[in-house]
C-alpha positions as CSV (number, residue, x, y, z in Angstrom):
1,X,57.7,30.1,57.6
2,X,55.3,27.6,56.1
3,X,57.7,26.7,53.2
4,X,59.3,23.3,53.2
5,X,60.8,23.2,49.8
6,X,64.0,25.0,50.7
7,X,65.3,24.8,47.1
8,X,67.2,27.6,45.5
9,X,65.0,27.3,42.4
10,X,61.8,28.0,44.2
11,X,63.1,31.1,46.0
12,X,64.6,32.4,42.7
13,X,61.2,31.9,41.0
14,X,59.5,33.8,43.8
15,X,62.0,36.7,43.4
16,X,61.5,36.7,39.6
17,X,57.7,36.7,40.2
18,X,57.9,39.7,42.5
19,X,60.2,41.6,40.1
20,X,57.8,40.8,37.4
21,X,54.9,42.1,39.6
22,X,57.0,45.2,40.3
23,X,57.5,45.9,36.5
24,X,53.8,45.1,35.7
25,X,52.6,47.3,38.5
26,X,54.8,50.2,37.3
27,X,53.4,49.8,33.7
28,X,49.8,49.7,35.0
29,X,50.5,52.9,37.1
30,X,52.0,54.6,34.0
31,X,49.1,53.6,31.8
32,X,46.6,54.9,34.4
33,X,48.5,58.1,34.6
34,X,48.5,58.5,30.8
35,X,44.8,57.6,30.5
36,X,43.9,60.2,33.2
37,X,45.7,62.9,31.4
38,X,44.4,61.8,28.0
39,X,40.9,62.1,29.3
40,X,41.5,65.5,30.8
41,X,43.2,66.9,27.6
42,X,40.4,65.5,25.5
43,X,37.8,67.0,27.7
44,X,39.4,70.4,27.7
45,X,39.9,70.4,23.9
46,X,36.5,68.9,23.0
47,X,34.5,70.5,25.8
48,X,33.8,73.9,24.3
49,X,32.7,72.4,21.0
50,X,30.5,69.8,22.7
51,X,27.8,72.4,23.7
52,X,27.4,76.0,24.4
53,X,29.4,75.6,27.6
54,X,32.3,78.0,28.1
55,X,35.8,76.6,28.3
56,X,37.5,75.6,31.4
57,X,38.5,78.5,33.7
58,X,41.9,78.7,35.4
59,X,40.6,77.1,38.6
60,X,39.5,74.0,36.7
61,X,43.1,73.1,36.0
62,X,44.0,73.1,39.7
63,X,42.8,69.5,40.6
64,X,44.6,68.1,37.6
65,X,48.0,69.7,38.2
66,X,47.8,69.3,42.0
67,X,47.1,65.6,41.9
68,X,50.0,65.2,39.5
69,X,52.4,66.9,41.9
70,X,50.8,64.8,44.7
71,X,51.6,61.6,42.7
72,X,55.3,62.6,42.8
73,X,55.2,63.5,46.5
74,X,53.5,60.2,47.5
75,X,56.2,58.3,45.7
76,X,59.1,60.1,47.3
77,X,58.9,57.6,50.1
78,X,58.9,53.8,49.9
79,X,56.9,51.3,51.9
80,X,60.1,49.4,52.3
81,X,61.4,52.2,54.6
82,X,58.7,51.4,57.2
83,X,60.4,48.2,58.3
84,X,61.2,48.4,62.0
85,X,64.4,46.3,61.8
86,X,66.2,49.0,59.7
87,X,68.5,51.2,61.8
88,X,70.5,54.0,60.6
89,X,71.0,57.7,61.0
90,X,67.4,58.6,60.0
91,X,65.8,55.2,60.0
92,X,64.4,54.5,63.4
93,X,61.0,53.4,64.6
94,X,59.8,57.0,64.5
95,X,60.8,57.1,60.8
96,X,58.0,54.7,60.0
97,X,55.6,57.1,61.7
98,X,57.0,60.0,59.7
99,X,56.3,58.1,56.5
100,X,52.8,57.3,57.6
101,X,52.1,60.9,58.3
102,X,53.6,61.9,55.0
103,X,51.4,59.5,53.1
104,X,48.3,60.5,55.1
105,X,48.8,64.2,54.3
106,X,49.4,63.7,50.6
107,X,46.7,61.1,50.1
108,X,44.3,63.4,52.0
109,X,45.2,66.3,49.7
110,X,44.7,63.9,46.7
111,X,41.2,63.2,48.0
112,X,40.8,67.0,48.1
113,X,41.7,67.2,44.4
114,X,39.1,64.6,43.7
115,X,36.5,66.6,45.7
116,X,37.5,69.7,43.7
117,X,37.0,67.8,40.4
118,X,33.6,66.5,41.5
119,X,32.6,70.1,42.6
120,X,33.6,71.6,39.3
121,X,31.6,68.8,37.5
122,X,28.4,69.4,39.4
123,X,28.6,73.2,39.7
124,X,29.9,74.3,36.4
125,X,29.6,71.4,33.9
126,X,26.9,69.0,34.8
127,X,26.3,66.2,32.3
128,X,29.0,67.5,29.9
129,X,32.1,65.8,28.8
130,X,34.5,68.5,30.0
131,X,33.0,68.1,33.5
132,X,33.3,64.4,33.4
133,X,36.9,64.7,32.3
134,X,37.8,67.1,35.1
135,X,36.1,64.8,37.6
136,X,37.7,61.5,36.3
137,X,41.3,62.7,35.9
138,X,42.2,63.2,39.6
139,X,40.6,59.9,40.5
140,X,42.6,58.0,37.9
141,X,45.9,59.8,38.7
142,X,45.5,59.2,42.4
143,X,44.8,55.5,41.8
144,X,47.9,55.3,39.7
145,X,50.0,57.0,42.5
146,X,48.8,54.3,45.0
147,X,49.4,51.5,42.5
148,X,52.9,52.8,41.9
149,X,53.6,53.1,45.6
150,X,52.5,49.6,46.4
151,X,54.2,47.9,43.5
152,X,57.6,49.6,44.0
153,X,58.3,47.3,46.9
154,X,61.4,45.1,46.5
155,X,62.3,41.7,48.1
156,X,64.5,41.6,51.2
157,X,68.1,40.9,50.7
158,X,68.1,38.4,53.6
159,X,66.3,35.5,52.0
160,X,64.7,37.0,48.9
161,X,61.2,35.5,49.5
162,X,59.6,38.2,51.7
163,X,59.0,41.9,51.3
164,X,60.3,44.3,54.0
165,X,57.7,45.4,56.4
């Protein structure tokens, strides 16, 4: 497959690099998640003192909490399960389609959370920190969900130098 080295050390280094990328990706996803919530909490706490704006109403919290639940639901599946060579009780070729539909539905709803945050910003809190926080938090958390989904991939057990797909 384009590799002529064939040494055990090279494939072991590749596996270590991919495990390192997995760990770094998980840390980046966690940092993004934390920064998103930090911005949101700061905006909600500081927002009413920033100007004469009222505090955030109950519906302003919906995008933040919904996108957090969506992060968990997106990451219930693994991209490794989409490999067509896997056969089992529930792992057939249609299983990959089910995963694609699952991800499409939840990422679409995540985009809806982003649209909700943008709407709250422009309608209720234009040019105010609380509105910017409500708008940024779903974007950052959804990006962290996708980063976490992509970096959770693990090497194949067959030869260790490719990802399952």
